[in-house]
C-alpha positions as a LaTeX table, in Angstrom:
\begin{tabular}{lrrr}
\hline
Residue & $x$ (\AA) & $y$ (\AA) & $z$ (\AA) \\
\hline
Met1 & 7.59 & 75.44 & 102.41 \\
Thr2 & 7.74 & 73.19 & 105.38 \\
Ala3 & 9.41 & 69.84 & 106.03 \\
Glu4 & 6.01 & 68.12 & 105.36 \\
Asp5 & 5.82 & 69.75 & 101.86 \\
Ile6 & 9.03 & 68.10 & 100.75 \\
Leu7 & 8.78 & 64.61 & 99.45 \\
Ser8 & 11.31 & 61.89 & 100.40 \\
Asn9 & 13.26 & 60.28 & 97.69 \\
Glu10 & 11.04 & 57.29 & 97.92 \\
Asp11 & 7.82 & 59.32 & 97.74 \\
Phe12 & 9.21 & 61.26 & 94.72 \\
Lys13 & 10.13 & 58.03 & 93.01 \\
Lys14 & 6.55 & 56.73 & 93.44 \\
Cys15 & 5.10 & 59.92 & 92.06 \\
Val16 & 7.13 & 59.97 & 88.80 \\
Glu17 & 7.77 & 56.24 & 88.24 \\
Gly18 & 6.01 & 54.93 & 85.09 \\
Lys19 & 4.61 & 58.28 & 84.06 \\
Pro20 & 5.12 & 59.37 & 80.49 \\
Leu21 & 7.75 & 62.04 & 79.92 \\
Lys22 & 5.15 & 64.43 & 78.51 \\
Asp23 & 3.30 & 64.36 & 81.80 \\
Leu24 & 6.55 & 65.24 & 83.72 \\
Phe25 & 8.22 & 67.86 & 81.47 \\
Ser26 & 7.09 & 70.78 & 79.35 \\
Ile27 & 9.30 & 70.91 & 76.27 \\
Lys28 & 9.18 & 74.05 & 74.26 \\
Thr29 & 11.24 & 75.63 & 71.45 \\
Ser30 & 13.26 & 78.59 & 72.61 \\
His31 & 15.00 & 81.36 & 70.70 \\
Val32 & 18.19 & 82.61 & 72.31 \\
Ala33 & 20.54 & 85.18 & 70.84 \\
Val34 & 24.07 & 83.78 & 70.62 \\
Pro35 & 26.65 & 86.37 & 71.63 \\
Pro36 & 29.37 & 87.11 & 69.21 \\
Lys37 & 32.62 & 85.19 & 69.40 \\
Ala38 & 35.29 & 86.51 & 71.71 \\
Met39 & 38.13 & 88.40 & 70.06 \\
Ile40 & 41.32 & 86.42 & 69.93 \\
Glu41 & 44.23 & 88.45 & 71.31 \\
Pro42 & 47.88 & 87.52 & 71.91 \\
Ser43 & 48.86 & 86.40 & 75.37 \\
Arg44 & 51.65 & 87.65 & 77.51 \\
Leu45 & 53.08 & 86.13 & 80.67 \\
Cys46 & 52.04 & 87.64 & 84.03 \\
Glu47 & 55.27 & 89.15 & 85.46 \\
Trp48 & 54.48 & 87.65 & 88.90 \\
Cys49 & 53.05 & 84.11 & 88.49 \\
Gly50 & 54.00 & 83.45 & 84.79 \\
Glu51 & 50.49 & 82.54 & 83.67 \\
Pro52 & 49.70 & 83.31 & 80.05 \\
Thr53 & 47.13 & 86.07 & 80.05 \\
Met54 & 45.31 & 87.83 & 77.25 \\
Val55 & 47.10 & 91.23 & 76.78 \\
Ser56 & 43.92 & 93.26 & 77.20 \\
Lys57 & 43.35 & 91.57 & 80.64 \\
Leu58 & 46.67 & 92.36 & 82.12 \\
Ile59 & 46.80 & 95.06 & 84.70 \\
Glu60 & 49.79 & 97.37 & 85.25 \\
Thr61 & 50.71 & 97.42 & 88.80 \\
Asp62 & 53.92 & 99.07 & 90.17 \\
Gly63 & 55.28 & 99.11 & 86.57 \\
Arg64 & 54.75 & 95.38 & 86.10 \\
Tyr65 & 52.06 & 93.73 & 84.01 \\
Met66 & 50.18 & 91.18 & 86.07 \\
Cys67 & 47.01 & 89.05 & 85.67 \\
Arg68 & 44.03 & 90.08 & 87.73 \\
Glu69 & 44.59 & 87.50 & 90.44 \\
Cys70 & 48.22 & 88.71 & 91.13 \\
Ser71 & 47.34 & 92.40 & 90.90 \\
Asp72 & 44.57 & 91.98 & 93.55 \\
His73 & 46.85 & 90.41 & 96.18 \\
Asp74 & 49.32 & 92.03 & 98.49 \\
Tyr75 & 52.07 & 89.30 & 98.21 \\
Arg76 & 54.39 & 91.02 & 95.81 \\
Pro77 & 58.02 & 91.24 & 96.82 \\
Val78 & 59.21 & 94.37 & 98.80 \\
Ala79 & 62.60 & 94.60 & 97.02 \\
Glu80 & 64.08 & 92.83 & 94.01 \\
\hline
\end{tabular}
């Protein structure tokens, strides 16, 4: 695609203005499988930032349970 292939806003407006929607869009029925509802689990506070996090999503790092964000960073205290 080149710059000449791209319509300006004004040219685009002229192309679509006044046309019936059926000429501009193709509307079809679709069938999509809906995923099952997420399991509800209790939350526990991340031991570093204090953010409530679903228990199954906590990661044990250095004996502490942390959210993914905190467990991925190297800004934990050296000594407590």
